[in-house]
N, C-alpha and C positions, 0 to 999 in steps of 0.2 A: 303551120308546120315550121316554117322558118322562124317565127317569132318564138316558139317553144325552144328550138335549138339555140337560138340566140341568148336565152335565158339560161338553159341547162348546160350548155358547153362551158362557158366562163365560170359557172359554180364548179363544175366537176374539174376543170383544170386548176382552180384555187385550192380545192379540197386535194387534189393530188400534189400539187406542190406542198401544201401543208403537211403532209406525212413523209415526203421524201426527207433525206438528210440534207443538211445546210450544203454541204459540198455539191450538191445536184442543182442547186438553185438558179445557176447560171442561164439567162435567157439569151440566146443567140439571135443574131438579126434574122436568121431563117424563122425561129420560132415566133418572133415578135410579128413577122409577116404573116405566118401561117395563123396566129391568133387574130390578126385583123381580118384575114380572108374568112375566118370562121364567124366573124361577126362581134368579136369582143371589142368592147368600147375602149377609147383612148385611156378614160379614167380608170378602168380595171387593169389595163396593161400597166399604166403608171405606178398604180398601187403595188402591183406584182413586182415591179422593179424597185420600188421604195423597200418592199420587204427583204428583197435579195440583197440590198445594200445594206440595210440594218443588220442582216444576218452576218454579213460579211465583216462588218465592223466590230460587232461584239457576238461570237459565236454562241455564248451562253444564252443569248436571246432569241436564237433561232428556233422556229416551231418545228416540231418533228422529232426524230429519233437520230441519236447519234453514238458512236462507239469510241471510247477512249481507253487508254492503258494507263493503269495505276502504278505507283513506283516499284511494285513487284512483279509487273508484267502479266496482271490480271486483265482481262477485257471488262469494262464497266460500261453498262448501257444506260445513257441518259435520255429521258423523254422531257418534252418541253412543250409547254403551250404558248411559249413567247415571253417577253418581258414581264416583269413584276409591276404591278400598279405603282409600287412605291419609285420605280425608275422614271415614272411620268409626274412626279412631284415638282413643284416649282423650286427655284433656289432658295427662296424664302422658307419654304415649307422643310426643305432639306436642312438648313441651318437650325431651325427650330428644334428639329429631331436630334440633330447632332449636339447642341447644346444641352437639351434635356439628358441625353445619356451622359454627357460629361458631369452634369449634376449629379446624377444617381451614382455615378463611379466615385464620386468623392464623398458620398453620404455614408455614416456609419449608423448603424442600427442598433440601439442598447437594448439587448433582450433581458435585462435583469428585471425580476418581478419586484413588486413594491413591498 
């Protein structure tokens, strides 16, 4: 029974953290202690803290739902599944993509028929 709880509790906690808005992601010391007492591994807690850190550095990459106000005062709801795979590209891949776009921007297509 304890083994099942040690598997289910971390998964549920991570799932809950994934659906909460980014502003709720702060893990207090008490929460970390409670997670450890519940049998959550150090690795899982570390991953949760890393996710929180990434969400605070770049709110657009936060997993979950958040509300923002646009320029006209309308509330807009943004749903996110996390950072896009493009953000995980290496610097070399990013430079290649940037150079490709520059090349395409300077290209002129002649649409005349022969």
